[in-house]
All heavy atoms as a GROMACS GRO file, in nm:
protein
  643
    1MET      N    1   8.106  10.384  12.194
    1MET     CA    2   8.198  10.353  12.081
    1MET      C    3   8.188  10.206  12.039
    1MET      O    4   8.187  10.124  12.133
    1MET     CB    5   8.339  10.393  12.113
    1MET     CG    6   8.432  10.389  11.995
    1MET     SD    7   8.606  10.423  12.038
    1MET     CE    8   8.586  10.588  12.058
    2SER      N    9   8.173  10.180  11.910
    2SER     CA   10   8.164  10.040  11.868
    2SER      C   11   8.287   9.972  11.874
    2SER      O   12   8.394  10.033  11.883
    2SER     CB   13   8.104  10.034  11.726
    2SER     OG   14   8.206  10.078  11.624
    3ASP      N   15   8.276   9.820  11.879
    3ASP     CA   16   8.402   9.748  11.878
    3ASP      C   17   8.504   9.767  11.748
    3ASP      O   18   8.609   9.781  11.754
    3ASP     CB   19   8.361   9.598  11.870
    3ASP     CG   20   8.302   9.557  12.009
    3ASP    OD1   21   8.333   9.636  12.106
    3ASP    OD2   22   8.237   9.457  12.002
    4TYR      N   23   8.427   9.797  11.654
    4TYR     CA   24   8.502   9.838  11.519
    4TYR      C   25   8.585   9.966  11.535
    4TYR      O   26   8.702   9.969  11.497
    4TYR     CB   27   8.403   9.845  11.398
    4TYR     CG   28   8.473   9.892  11.269
    4TYR    CD1   29   8.553   9.809  11.203
    4TYR    CD2   30   8.466  10.026  11.232
    4TYR    CE1   31   8.618   9.853  11.077
    4TYR    CE2   32   8.528  10.063  11.114
    4TYR     CZ   33   8.611   9.984  11.045
    4TYR     OH   34   8.671  10.022  10.932
    5ASN      N   35   8.526  10.065  11.590
    5ASN     CA   36   8.581  10.189  11.602
    5ASN      C   37   8.710  10.172  11.707
    5ASN      O   38   8.817  10.236  11.690
    5ASN     CB   39   8.505  10.306  11.662
    5ASN     CG   40   8.394  10.344  11.545
    5ASN    OD1   41   8.424  10.311  11.430
    5ASN    ND2   42   8.292  10.399  11.588
    6LYS      N   43   8.680  10.103  11.811
    6LYS     CA   44   8.785  10.070  11.916
    6LYS      C   45   8.913  10.004  11.846
    6LYS      O   46   9.017  10.037  11.864
    6LYS     CB   47   8.745   9.993  12.027
    6LYS     CG   48   8.652  10.076  12.119
    6LYS     CD   49   8.593   9.971  12.224
    6LYS     CE   50   8.479  10.033  12.308
    6LYS     NZ   51   8.428   9.949  12.413
    7TYR      N   52   8.876   9.907  11.753
    7TYR     CA   53   8.974   9.833  11.686
    7TYR      C   54   9.057   9.909  11.598
    7TYR      O   55   9.181   9.920  11.597
    7TYR     CB   56   8.900   9.708  11.599
    7TYR     CG   57   8.997   9.626  11.527
    7TYR    CD1   58   9.074   9.522  11.579
    7TYR    CD2   59   9.012   9.662  11.385
    7TYR    CE1   60   9.155   9.451  11.499
    7TYR    CE2   61   9.095   9.582  11.302
    7TYR     CZ   62   9.168   9.470  11.372
    7TYR     OH   63   9.244   9.389  11.284
    8VAL      N   64   8.995   9.993  11.518
    8VAL     CA   65   9.057  10.097  11.427
    8VAL      C   66   9.145  10.193  11.503
    8VAL      O   67   9.265  10.224  11.455
    8VAL     CB   68   8.954  10.164  11.339
    8VAL    CG1   69   9.018  10.278  11.252
    8VAL    CG2   70   8.880  10.064  11.246
    9LEU      N   71   9.096  10.251  11.607
    9LEU     CA   72   9.177  10.340  11.686
    9LEU      C   73   9.313  10.276  11.751
    9LEU      O   74   9.405  10.330  11.739
    9LEU     CB   75   9.098  10.403  11.803
    9LEU     CG   76   8.990  10.501  11.756
    9LEU    CD1   77   8.906  10.531  11.884
    9LEU    CD2   78   9.056  10.630  11.707
   10ALA      N   79   9.284  10.149  11.798
   10ALA     CA   80   9.396  10.087  11.850
   10ALA      C   81   9.510  10.054  11.739
   10ALA      O   82   9.626  10.062  11.763
   10ALA     CB   83   9.365   9.956  11.914
   11VAL      N   84   9.456  10.004  11.620
   11VAL     CA   85   9.553   9.970  11.515
   11VAL      C   86   9.622  10.095  11.459
   11VAL      O   87   9.744  10.094  11.439
   11VAL     CB   88   9.480   9.903  11.400
   11VAL    CG1   89   9.554   9.901  11.270
   11VAL    CG2   90   9.432   9.763  11.438
   12ASN      N   91   9.543  10.202  11.447
   12ASN     CA   92   9.613  10.339  11.408
   12ASN      C   93   9.714  10.378  11.506
   12ASN      O   94   9.822  10.432  11.475
   12ASN     CB   95   9.504  10.438  11.396
   12ASN     CG   96   9.418  10.422  11.270
   12ASN    OD1   97   9.458  10.352  11.177
   12ASN    ND2   98   9.308  10.481  11.261
   13LYS      N   99   9.690  10.360  11.639
   13LYS     CA  100   9.786  10.396  11.739
   13LYS      C  101   9.903  10.323  11.730
   13LYS      O  102  10.012  10.368  11.734
   13LYS     CB  103   9.724  10.388  11.873
   13LYS     CG  104   9.800  10.440  11.994
   13LYS     CD  105   9.807  10.594  11.968
   13LYS     CE  106   9.880  10.649  12.089
   13LYS     NZ  107   9.885  10.796  12.086
   14ILE      N  108   9.896  10.188  11.711
   14ILE     CA  109  10.005  10.093  11.707
   14ILE      C  110  10.099  10.146  11.581
   14ILE      O  111  10.223  10.147  11.597
   14ILE     CB  112   9.960   9.951  11.680
   14ILE    CG1  113   9.904   9.903  11.803
   14ILE    CG2  114  10.072   9.864  11.634
   14ILE    CD1  115   9.836   9.764  11.790
   15PHE      N  116  10.033  10.160  11.474
   15PHE     CA  117  10.119  10.197  11.344
   15PHE      C  118  10.171  10.341  11.356
   15PHE      O  119  10.271  10.368  11.290
   15PHE     CB  120  10.040  10.176  11.221
   15PHE     CG  121  10.034  10.023  11.186
   15PHE    CD1  122   9.918   9.957  11.203
   15PHE    CD2  123  10.138   9.968  11.127
   15PHE    CE1  124   9.934   9.824  11.172
   15PHE    CE2  125  10.149   9.819  11.104
   15PHE     CZ  126  10.034   9.760  11.128
   16GLU      N  127  10.102  10.424  11.434
   16GLU     CA  128  10.147  10.567  11.454
   16GLU      C  129  10.289  10.552  11.542
   16GLU      O  130  10.387  10.619  11.498
   16GLU     CB  131  10.052  10.646  11.530
   16GLU     CG  132  10.100  10.780  11.574
   16GLU     CD  133   9.996  10.848  11.652
   16GLU    OE1  134   9.870  10.828  11.625
   16GLU    OE2  135  10.027  10.939  11.734
   17VAL      N  136  10.276  10.462  11.638
   17VAL     CA  137  10.401  10.446  11.726
   17VAL      C  138  10.510  10.380  11.640
   17VAL      O  139  10.629  10.421  11.645
   17VAL     CB  140  10.369  10.359  11.849
   17VAL    CG1  141  10.495  10.322  11.932
   17VAL    CG2  142  10.277  10.445  11.934
   18ILE      N  143  10.483  10.288  11.557
   18ILE     CA  144  10.583  10.228  11.471
   18ILE      C  145  10.649  10.324  11.377
   18ILE      O  146  10.765  10.317  11.364
   18ILE     CB  147  10.525  10.112  11.390
   18ILE    CG1  148  10.485   9.986  11.486
   18ILE    CG2  149  10.606  10.060  11.276
   18ILE    CD1  150  10.412   9.876  11.430
   19GLY      N  151  10.567  10.424  11.324
   19GLY     CA  152  10.618  10.525  11.242
   19GLY      C  153  10.713  10.611  11.314
   19GLY      O  154  10.824  10.657  11.258
   20LYS      N  155  10.679  10.650  11.439
   20LYS     CA  156  10.774  10.736  11.524
   20LYS      C  157  10.902  10.666  11.560
   20LYS      O  158  11.007  10.726  11.550
   20LYS     CB  159  10.708  10.776  11.650
   20LYS     CG  160  10.588  10.876  11.633
   20LYS     CD  161  10.522  10.915  11.763
   20LYS     CE  162  10.406  11.006  11.742
   20LYS     NZ  163  10.331  11.044  11.864
   21ILE      N  164  10.896  10.535  11.576
   21ILE     CA  165  11.013  10.463  11.623
   21ILE      C  166  11.096  10.452  11.487
   21ILE      O  167  11.224  10.458  11.496
   21ILE     CB  168  10.973  10.314  11.656
   21ILE    CG1  169  10.908  10.320  11.802
   21ILE    CG2  170  11.094  10.232  11.665
   21ILE    CD1  171  10.847  10.192  11.856
   22LYS      N  172  11.044  10.424  11.384
   22LYS     CA  173  11.111  10.410  11.254
   22LYS      C  174  11.184  10.547  11.225
   22LYS      O  175  11.304  10.545  11.167
   22LYS     CB  176  11.018  10.383  11.148
   22LYS     CG  177  11.089  10.354  11.001
   22LYS     CD  178  10.988  10.305  10.902
   22LYS     CE  179  11.035  10.290  10.776
   22LYS     NZ  180  10.934  10.244  10.663
   23ALA      N  181  11.118  10.660  11.256
   23ALA     CA  182  11.189  10.792  11.222
   23ALA      C  183  11.303  10.813  11.309
   23ALA      O  184  11.386  10.899  11.273
   23ALA     CB  185  11.083  10.902  11.226
   24ASN      N  186  11.296  10.756  11.428
   24ASN     CA  187  11.400  10.802  11.526
   24ASN      C  188  11.506  10.702  11.552
   24ASN      O  189  11.616  10.737  11.613
   24ASN     CB  190  11.332  10.828  11.657
   24ASN     CG  191  11.245  10.964  11.651
   24ASN    OD1  192  11.296  11.054  11.613
   24ASN    ND2  193  11.124  10.949  11.695
   25TRP      N  194  11.492  10.575  11.509
   25TRP     CA  195  11.592  10.477  11.527
   25TRP      C  196  11.668  10.467  11.402
   25TRP      O  197  11.626  10.460  11.292
   25TRP     CB  198  11.532  10.340  11.564
   25TRP     CG  199  11.474  10.331  11.702
   25TRP    CD1  200  11.481  10.410  11.807
   25TRP    CD2  201  11.406  10.204  11.752
   25TRP    NE1  202  11.418  10.374  11.909
   25TRP    CE2  203  11.382  10.238  11.898
   25TRP    CE3  204  11.374  10.082  11.715
   25TRP    CZ2  205  11.317  10.152  11.981
   25TRP    CZ3  206  11.317   9.986  11.790
   25TRP    CH2  207  11.290  10.026  11.930
   26THR      N  208  11.806  10.445  11.427
   26THR     CA  209  11.894  10.434  11.303
   26THR      C  210  11.949  10.297  11.290
   26THR      O  211  12.014  10.266  11.195
   26THR     CB  212  12.003  10.530  11.316
   26THR    OG1  213  12.072  10.511  11.453
   26THR    CG2  214  11.943  10.686  11.313
   27ASP      N  215  11.947  10.211  11.400
   27ASP     CA  216  12.002  10.078  11.386
   27ASP      C  217  11.936   9.990  11.278
   27ASP      O  218  11.819   9.996  11.277
   27ASP     CB  219  11.983  10.007  11.525
   27ASP     CG  220  12.052   9.874  11.521
   27ASP    OD1  221  12.160   9.861  11.493
   27ASP    OD2  222  11.977   9.786  11.574
   28LYS      N  223  12.024   9.945  11.191
   28LYS     CA  224  11.963   9.871  11.076
   28LYS      C  225  11.874   9.747  11.112
   28LYS      O  226  11.781   9.712  11.061
   28LYS     CB  227  12.075   9.823  10.984
   28LYS     CG  228  12.122   9.951  10.914
   28LYS     CD  229  12.221   9.912  10.806
   28LYS     CE  230  12.269  10.039  10.746
   28LYS     NZ  231  12.345  10.014  10.620
   29ASP      N  232  11.916   9.678  11.224
   29ASP     CA  233  11.844   9.553  11.269
   29ASP      C  234  11.705   9.606  11.315
   29ASP      O  235  11.613   9.537  11.288
   29ASP     CB  236  11.918   9.499  11.391
   29ASP     CG  237  12.044   9.412  11.340
   29ASP    OD1  238  12.042   9.380  11.208
   29ASP    OD2  239  12.134   9.393  11.413
   30ASN      N  240  11.696   9.700  11.392
   30ASN     CA  241  11.566   9.751  11.449
   30ASN      C  242  11.483   9.797  11.319
   30ASN      O  243  11.360   9.771  11.327
   30ASN     CB  244  11.586   9.869  11.548
   30ASN     CG  245  11.632   9.815  11.678
   30ASN    OD1  246  11.626   9.708  11.706
   30ASN    ND2  247  11.711   9.909  11.746
   31LEU      N  248  11.539   9.861  11.232
   31LEU     CA  249  11.460   9.904  11.112
   31LEU      C  250  11.412   9.789  11.041
   31LEU      O  251  11.293   9.798  10.988
   31LEU     CB  252  11.540  10.001  11.025
   31LEU     CG  253  11.584  10.135  11.080
   31LEU    CD1  254  11.666  10.211  10.987
   31LEU    CD2  255  11.452  10.216  11.111
   32THR      N  256  11.486   9.678  11.033
   32THR     CA  257  11.440   9.560  10.968
   32THR      C  258  11.323   9.495  11.046
   32THR      O  259  11.228   9.458  10.986
   32THR     CB  260  11.555   9.451  10.959
   32THR    OG1  261  11.660   9.510  10.885
   32THR    CG2  262  11.517   9.334  10.885
   33TYR      N  263  11.336   9.502  11.182
   33TYR     CA  264  11.212   9.451  11.257
   33TYR      C  265  11.091   9.524  11.223
   33TYR      O  266  10.984   9.473  11.223
   33TYR     CB  267  11.258   9.442  11.403
   33TYR     CG  268  11.368   9.352  11.437
   33TYR    CD1  269  11.465   9.385  11.523
   33TYR    CD2  270  11.377   9.222  11.379
   33TYR    CE1  271  11.571   9.299  11.572
   33TYR    CE2  272  11.482   9.138  11.413
   33TYR     CZ  273  11.583   9.180  11.501
   33TYR     OH  274  11.684   9.094  11.543
   34ILE      N  275  11.105   9.659  11.228
   34ILE     CA  276  11.003   9.749  11.202
   34ILE      C  277  10.944   9.732  11.071
   34ILE      O  278  10.823   9.712  11.049
   34ILE     CB  279  11.042   9.893  11.212
   34ILE    CG1  280  11.070   9.925  11.360
   34ILE    CG2  281  10.933   9.993  11.167
   34ILE    CD1  282  11.133  10.058  11.390
   35ALA      N  283  11.018   9.699  10.964
   35ALA     CA  284  10.975   9.670  10.830
   35ALA      C  285  10.902   9.542  10.826
   35ALA      O  286  10.793   9.532  10.765
   35ALA     CB  287  11.087   9.667  10.727
   36ASN      N  288  10.932   9.446  10.909
   36ASN     CA  289  10.865   9.308  10.917
   36ASN      C  290  10.724   9.352  10.983
   36ASN      O  291  10.627   9.288  10.939
   36ASN     CB  292  10.946   9.213  10.998
   36ASN     CG  293  11.065   9.160  10.933
   36ASN    OD1  294  11.075   9.176  10.809
   36ASN    ND2  295  11.156   9.108  11.003
   37LEU      N  296  10.720   9.430  11.079
   37LEU     CA  297  10.588   9.458  11.140
   37LEU      C  298  10.495   9.535  11.044
   37LEU      O  299  10.369   9.510  11.032
   37LEU     CB  300  10.607   9.546  11.277
   37LEU     CG  301  10.662   9.480  11.393
   37LEU    CD1  302  10.696   9.588  11.490
   37LEU    CD2  303  10.574   9.374  11.439
   38GLU      N  304  10.564   9.617  10.971
   38GLU     CA  305  10.471   9.697  10.867
   38GLU      C  306  10.408   9.608  10.757
   38GLU      O  307  10.322   9.648  10.690
   38GLU     CB  308  10.557   9.811  10.810
   38GLU     CG  309  10.588   9.936  10.905
   38GLU     CD  310  10.662  10.030  10.851
   38GLU    OE1  311  10.746  10.006  10.768
   38GLU    OE2  312  10.644  10.146  10.895
   39GLU      N  313  10.476   9.483  10.739
   39GLU     CA  314  10.414   9.394  10.645
   39GLU      C  315  10.281   9.348  10.672
   39GLU      O  316  10.198   9.312  10.590
   39GLU     CB  317  10.518   9.278  10.620
   39GLU     CG  318  10.649   9.300  10.563
   39GLU     CD  319  10.743   9.181  10.544
   39GLU    OE1  320  10.679   9.067  10.575
   39GLU    OE2  321  10.858   9.202  10.514
   40TYR      N  322  10.244   9.355  10.803
   40TYR     CA  323  10.127   9.311  10.837
   40TYR      C  324  10.010   9.420  10.830
   40TYR      O  325   9.902   9.389  10.877
   40TYR     CB  326  10.134   9.261  10.998
   40TYR     CG  327  10.199   9.143  10.999
   40TYR    CD1  328  10.350   9.143  11.038
   40TYR    CD2  329  10.160   9.010  10.972
   40TYR    CE1  330  10.417   9.014  11.057
   40TYR    CE2  331  10.233   8.893  10.986
   40TYR     CZ  332  10.358   8.897  11.031
   40TYR     OH  333  10.430   8.789  11.038
   41LYS      N  334  10.047   9.538  10.805
   41LYS     CA  335   9.965   9.647  10.798
   41LYS      C  336   9.840   9.624  10.705
   41LYS      O  337   9.721   9.637  10.745
   41LYS     CB  338  10.031   9.774  10.763
   41LYS     CG  339   9.948   9.897  10.765
   41LYS     CD  340  10.028  10.029  10.750
   41LYS     CE  341   9.938  10.148  10.776
   41LYS     NZ  342  10.026  10.273  10.768
   42GLN      N  343   9.861   9.569  10.593
   42GLN     CA  344   9.746   9.548  10.499
   42GLN      C  345   9.670   9.431  10.547
   42GLN      O  346   9.548   9.434  10.533
   42GLN     CB  347   9.813   9.517  10.362
   42GLN     CG  348   9.700   9.516  10.257
   42GLN     CD  349   9.624   9.643  10.237
   42GLN    OE1  350   9.691   9.751  10.226
   42GLN    NE2  351   9.487   9.641  10.228
   43THR      N  352   9.722   9.336  10.616
   43THR     CA  353   9.648   9.222  10.664
   43THR      C  354   9.554   9.273  10.775
   43THR      O  355   9.436   9.231  10.772
   43THR     CB  356   9.752   9.118  10.723
   43THR    OG1  357   9.831   9.070  10.625
   43THR    CG2  358   9.672   9.003  10.785
   44VAL      N  359   9.591   9.363  10.850
   44VAL     CA  360   9.528   9.422  10.964
   44VAL      C  361   9.411   9.506  10.901
   44VAL      O  362   9.294   9.506  10.938
   44VAL     CB  363   9.616   9.500  11.046
   44VAL    CG1  364   9.530   9.583  11.160
   44VAL    CG2  365   9.704   9.418  11.116
   45ILE      N  366   9.433   9.582  10.798
   45ILE     CA  367   9.331   9.656  10.715
   45ILE      C  368   9.230   9.576  10.667
   45ILE      O  369   9.119   9.594  10.677
   45ILE     CB  370   9.394   9.753  10.618
   45ILE    CG1  371   9.484   9.860  10.686
   45ILE    CG2  372   9.288   9.821  10.535
   45ILE    CD1  373   9.581   9.943  10.590
   46ASN      N  374   9.263   9.461  10.614
   46ASN     CA  375   9.174   9.370  10.548
   46ASN      C  376   9.091   9.314  10.658
   46ASN      O  377   8.969   9.287  10.649
   46ASN     CB  378   9.242   9.270  10.463
   46ASN     CG  379   9.313   9.316  10.346
   46ASN    OD1  380   9.269   9.426  10.283
   46ASN    ND2  381   9.400   9.243  10.292
   47GLY      N  382   9.146   9.282  10.774
   47GLY     CA  383   9.069   9.220  10.887
   47GLY      C  384   8.966   9.317  10.932
   47GLY      O  385   8.864   9.270  10.966
   48ALA      N  386   8.998   9.444  10.941
   48ALA     CA  387   8.910   9.540  10.976
   48ALA      C  388   8.787   9.567  10.887
   48ALA      O  389   8.672   9.567  10.924
   48ALA     CB  390   8.980   9.682  10.998
   49LYS      N  391   8.826   9.552  10.757
   49LYS     CA  392   8.710   9.553  10.659
   49LYS      C  393   8.620   9.430  10.667
   49LYS      O  394   8.501   9.452  10.657
   49LYS     CB  395   8.778   9.566  10.514
   49LYS     CG  396   8.838   9.700  10.473
   49LYS     CD  397   8.900   9.692  10.340
   49LYS     CE  398   8.974   9.826  10.315
   49LYS     NZ  399   9.035   9.819  10.187
   50ASP      N  400   8.685   9.317  10.686
   50ASP     CA  401   8.609   9.190  10.700
   50ASP      C  402   8.517   9.208  10.835
   50ASP      O  403   8.400   9.166  10.833
   50ASP     CB  404   8.689   9.073  10.717
   50ASP     CG  405   8.757   9.039  10.585
   50ASP    OD1  406   8.706   9.077  10.483
   50ASP    OD2  407   8.851   8.958  10.583
   51PHE      N  408   8.581   9.256  10.941
   51PHE     CA  409   8.497   9.274  11.068
   51PHE      C  410   8.388   9.374  11.050
   51PHE      O  411   8.268   9.334  11.091
   51PHE     CB  412   8.588   9.333  11.165
   51PHE     CG  413   8.541   9.353  11.302
   51PHE    CD1  414   8.523   9.246  11.392
   51PHE    CD2  415   8.509   9.482  11.354
   51PHE    CE1  416   8.456   9.265  11.510
   51PHE    CE2  417   8.458   9.514  11.476
   51PHE     CZ  418   8.425   9.386  11.563
   52GLN      N  419   8.410   9.476  10.978
   52GLN     CA  420   8.300   9.579  10.951
   52GLN      C  421   8.190   9.508  10.860
   52GLN      O  422   8.075   9.524  10.880
   52GLN     CB  423   8.351   9.697  10.884
   52GLN     CG  424   8.244   9.806  10.853
   52GLN     CD  425   8.184   9.872  10.976
   52GLN    OE1  426   8.229   9.835  11.097
   52GLN    NE2  427   8.069   9.922  10.967
   53ALA      N  428   8.220   9.425  10.760
   53ALA     CA  429   8.130   9.357  10.668
   53ALA      C  430   8.045   9.264  10.742
   53ALA      O  431   7.925   9.250  10.715
   53ALA     CB  432   8.210   9.300  10.550
   54LYS      N  433   8.109   9.192  10.843
   54LYS     CA  434   8.025   9.102  10.918
   54LYS      C  435   7.928   9.160  11.002
   54LYS      O  436   7.819   9.109  11.027
   54LYS     CB  437   8.129   8.995  10.993
   54LYS     CG  438   8.196   8.904  10.898
   54LYS     CD  439   8.298   8.812  10.987
   54LYS     CE  440   8.372   8.728  10.887
   54LYS     NZ  441   8.479   8.651  10.960
   55LYS      N  442   7.966   9.281  11.064
   55LYS     CA  443   7.868   9.345  11.146
   55LYS      C  444   7.759   9.407  11.071
   55LYS      O  445   7.643   9.408  11.114
   55LYS     CB  446   7.954   9.460  11.219
   55LYS     CG  447   8.064   9.429  11.321
   55LYS     CD  448   7.986   9.356  11.439
   55LYS     CE  449   7.983   9.454  11.549
   55LYS     NZ  450   7.936   9.400  11.666
   56ALA      N  451   7.778   9.444  10.951
   56ALA     CA  452   7.672   9.503  10.860
   56ALA      C  453   7.586   9.391  10.802
   56ALA      O  454   7.465   9.426  10.780
   56ALA     CB  455   7.737   9.598  10.747
   57ALA      N  456   7.642   9.281  10.778
   57ALA     CA  457   7.548   9.177  10.715
   57ALA      C  458   7.460   9.127  10.817
   57ALA      O  459   7.495   9.095  10.932
   57ALA     CB  460   7.647   9.068  10.654
   58PRO      N  461   7.333   9.094  10.773
   58PRO     CA  462   7.238   9.031  10.869
   58PRO      C  463   7.272   8.893  10.890
   58PRO      O  464   7.334   8.817  10.799
   58PRO     CB  465   7.101   9.035  10.774
   58PRO     CG  466   7.139   9.055  10.652
   58PRO     CD  467   7.271   9.132  10.651
   59ALA      N  468   7.261   8.851  11.020
   59ALA     CA  469   7.293   8.707  11.052
   59ALA      C  470   7.209   8.612  10.985
   59ALA      O  471   7.069   8.624  10.981
   59ALA     CB  472   7.294   8.696  11.198
   60ALA      N  473   7.260   8.510  10.919
   60ALA     CA  474   7.179   8.408  10.852
   60ALA      C  475   7.140   8.309  10.955
   60ALA      O  476   7.204   8.278  11.055
   60ALA     CB  477   7.261   8.331  10.750
   61PRO      N  478   7.014   8.266  10.930
   61PRO     CA  479   6.976   8.154  11.041
   61PRO      C  480   7.053   8.032  11.035
   61PRO      O  481   7.103   7.991  10.931
   61PRO     CB  482   6.830   8.126  11.002
   61PRO     CG  483   6.822   8.172  10.856
   61PRO     CD  484   6.921   8.276  10.838
   62ALA      N  485   7.087   7.978  11.155
   62ALA     CA  486   7.172   7.872  11.152
   62ALA      C  487   7.106   7.729  11.098
   62ALA      O  488   6.986   7.718  11.120
   62ALA     CB  489   7.206   7.839  11.308
   63LYS      N  490   7.182   7.666  11.022
   63LYS     CA  491   7.133   7.542  10.971
   63LYS      C  492   7.138   7.429  11.071
   63LYS      O  493   7.240   7.418  11.145
   63LYS     CB  494   7.214   7.506  10.840
   63LYS     CG  495   7.190   7.594  10.722
   63LYS     CD  496   7.266   7.548  10.603
   63LYS     CE  497   7.247   7.631  10.477
   63LYS     NZ  498   7.321   7.587  10.370
   64THR      N  499   7.039   7.350  11.076
   64THR     CA  500   7.041   7.238  11.159
   64THR      C  501   7.008   7.112  11.083
   64THR      O  502   6.937   7.104  10.975
   64THR     CB  503   6.935   7.252  11.274
   64THR    OG1  504   6.794   7.260  11.212
   64THR    CG2  505   6.963   7.372  11.357
   65ASP      N  506   7.061   6.994  11.138
   65ASP     CA  507   7.025   6.870  11.065
   65ASP      C  508   6.911   6.810  11.127
   65ASP      O  509   6.877   6.700  11.093
   65ASP     CB  510   7.143   6.777  11.080
   65ASP     CG  511   7.262   6.839  11.006
   65ASP    OD1  512   7.251   6.908  10.910
   65ASP    OD2  513   7.384   6.804  11.051
   66ALA      N  514   6.848   6.870  11.216
   66ALA     CA  515   6.722   6.807  11.291
   66ALA      C  516   6.615   6.804  11.176
   66ALA      O  517   6.589   6.908  11.102
   66ALA     CB  518   6.692   6.884  11.411
   67PRO      N  519   6.521   6.705  11.184
   67PRO     CA  520   6.406   6.698  11.088
   67PRO      C  521   6.317   6.811  11.137
   67PRO      O  522   6.302   6.855  11.244
   67PRO     CB  523   6.354   6.568  11.138
   67PRO     CG  524   6.390   6.527  11.257
   67PRO     CD  525   6.534   6.586  11.282
   68ALA      N  526   6.239   6.852  11.030
   68ALA     CA  527   6.153   6.960  11.048
   68ALA      C  528   6.035   6.910  11.127
   68ALA      O  529   5.986   6.809  11.128
   68ALA     CB  530   6.095   7.009  10.915
   69GLN      N  531   5.995   7.002  11.234
   69GLN     CA  532   5.884   6.984  11.314
   69GLN      C  533   5.751   6.972  11.237
   69GLN      O  534   5.724   7.078  11.156
   69GLN     CB  535   5.883   7.074  11.427
   69GLN     CG  536   6.001   7.077  11.524
   69GLN     CD  537   5.993   6.946  11.606
   69GLN    OE1  538   5.892   6.893  11.647
   69GLN    NE2  539   6.114   6.896  11.632
   70PRO      N  540   5.658   6.895  11.278
   70PRO     CA  541   5.520   6.896  11.194
   70PRO      C  542   5.456   7.023  11.243
   70PRO      O  543   5.469   7.073  11.354
   70PRO     CB  544   5.462   6.770  11.232
   70PRO     CG  545   5.527   6.731  11.364
   70PRO     CD  546   5.664   6.783  11.351
   71GLN      N  547   5.371   7.086  11.148
   71GLN     CA  548   5.298   7.199  11.182
   71GLN      C  549   5.180   7.160  11.265
   71GLN      O  550   5.111   7.054  11.229
   71GLN     CB  551   5.249   7.269  11.051
   71GLN     CG  552   5.371   7.334  10.980
   71GLN     CD  553   5.430   7.437  11.046
   71GLN    OE1  554   5.371   7.521  11.119
   71GLN    NE2  555   5.567   7.437  11.022
   72LEU      N  556   5.146   7.232  11.379
   72LEU     CA  557   5.027   7.191  11.468
   72LEU      C  558   4.923   7.262  11.411
   72LEU      O  559   4.920   7.376  11.356
   72LEU     CB  560   5.068   7.239  11.608
   72LEU     CG  561   5.191   7.180  11.676
   72LEU    CD1  562   5.208   7.234  11.808
   72LEU    CD2  563   5.169   7.023  11.687
   73GLN      N  564   4.798   7.203  11.430
   73GLN     CA  565   4.668   7.263  11.382
   73GLN      C  566   4.626   7.352  11.495
   73GLN      O  567   4.654   7.326  11.613
   73GLN     CB  568   4.562   7.161  11.367
   73GLN     CG  569   4.614   7.055  11.243
   73GLN     CD  570   4.595   7.131  11.119
   73GLN    OE1  571   4.517   7.209  11.092
   73GLN    NE2  572   4.687   7.089  11.036
   74PRO      N  573   4.541   7.462  11.465
   74PRO     CA  574   4.501   7.549  11.565
   74PRO      C  575   4.410   7.469  11.656
   74PRO      O  576   4.345   7.379  11.605
   74PRO     CB  577   4.426   7.657  11.498
   74PRO     CG  578   4.481   7.660  11.358
   74PRO     CD  579   4.524   7.518  11.339
   75ILE      N  580   4.393   7.501  11.775
   75ILE     CA  581   4.303   7.434  11.870
   75ILE      C  582   4.159   7.455  11.826
   75ILE      O  583   4.120   7.554  11.783
   75ILE     CB  584   4.322   7.498  12.019
   75ILE    CG1  585   4.467   7.465  12.065
   75ILE    CG2  586   4.214   7.443  12.109
   75ILE    CD1  587   4.488   7.536  12.202
   76GLY      N  588   4.076   7.333  11.829
   76GLY     CA  589   3.936   7.346  11.794
   76GLY      C  590   3.924   7.304  11.646
   76GLY      O  591   3.813   7.293  11.592
   77THR      N  592   4.028   7.276  11.568
   77THR     CA  593   4.024   7.242  11.441
   77THR      C  594   4.064   7.093  11.420
   77THR      O  595   4.160   7.038  11.473
   77THR     CB  596   4.119   7.313  11.343
   77THR    OG1  597   4.110   7.461  11.372
   77THR    CG2  598   4.115   7.285  11.195
   78ALA      N  599   3.979   7.017  11.354
   78ALA     CA  600   4.003   6.867  11.336
   78ALA      C  601   4.111   6.858  11.250
   78ALA      O  602   4.131   6.929  11.153
   78ALA     CB  603   3.878   6.809  11.298
   79VAL      N  604   4.184   6.744  11.266
   79VAL     CA  605   4.297   6.727  11.180
   79VAL      C  606   4.248   6.688  11.038
   79VAL      O  607   4.311   6.740  10.947
   79VAL     CB  608   4.379   6.598  11.232
   79VAL    CG1  609   4.492   6.553  11.135
   79VAL    CG2  610   4.437   6.633  11.364
   80SER      N  611   4.154   6.606  11.027
   80SER     CA  612   4.095   6.590  10.882
   80SER      C  613   3.947   6.614  10.890
   80SER      O  614   3.869   6.543  10.958
   80SER     CB  615   4.122   6.450  10.846
   80SER     OG  616   4.055   6.355  10.922
   81GLU      N  617   3.911   6.722  10.831
   81GLU     CA  618   3.769   6.757  10.833
   81GLU      C  619   3.700   6.701  10.706
   81GLU      O  620   3.743   6.739  10.592
   81GLU     CB  621   3.744   6.908  10.836
   81GLU     CG  622   3.791   6.969  10.964
   81GLU     CD  623   3.759   7.120  10.966
   81GLU    OE1  624   3.702   7.172  10.879
   81GLU    OE2  625   3.833   7.180  11.050
   82LYS      N  626   3.597   6.624  10.716
   82LYS     CA  627   3.537   6.561  10.611
   82LYS      C  628   3.404   6.631  10.601
   82LYS      O  629   3.321   6.647  10.689
   82LYS     CB  630   3.513   6.416  10.610
   82LYS     CG  631   3.642   6.343  10.615
   82LYS     CD  632   3.615   6.196  10.605
   82LYS     CE  633   3.744   6.105  10.599
   82LYS     NZ  634   3.731   5.967  10.612
   83LYS      N  635   3.360   6.676  10.470
   83LYS     CA  636   3.222   6.731  10.439
   83LYS      C  637   3.136   6.645  10.371
   83LYS      O  638   3.159   6.554  10.298
   83LYS     CB  639   3.248   6.870  10.381
   83LYS     CG  640   3.310   6.965  10.453
   83LYS     CD  641   3.316   7.091  10.392
   83LYS     CE  642   3.378   7.210  10.472
   83LYS     NZ  643   3.388   7.333  10.415
   0.00000   0.00000   0.00000
């Protein structure tokens, strides 16, 4: 199972439990706390989409500030051949 699938399953389980708690608790303070948690649901969904997009995108080569290495000539080839 991929990391993305594990992440999605864990998030779904968390919000499933939150839904069950919300349905069974009647205390207004607790319901307010649950509502505050549910505000993060879209943020978590967006994070999952970003995570999936980064996994699907090919990795770009890292940029370096080092100067380019000179190209080496094949062995047996003179650096400057004059005819």
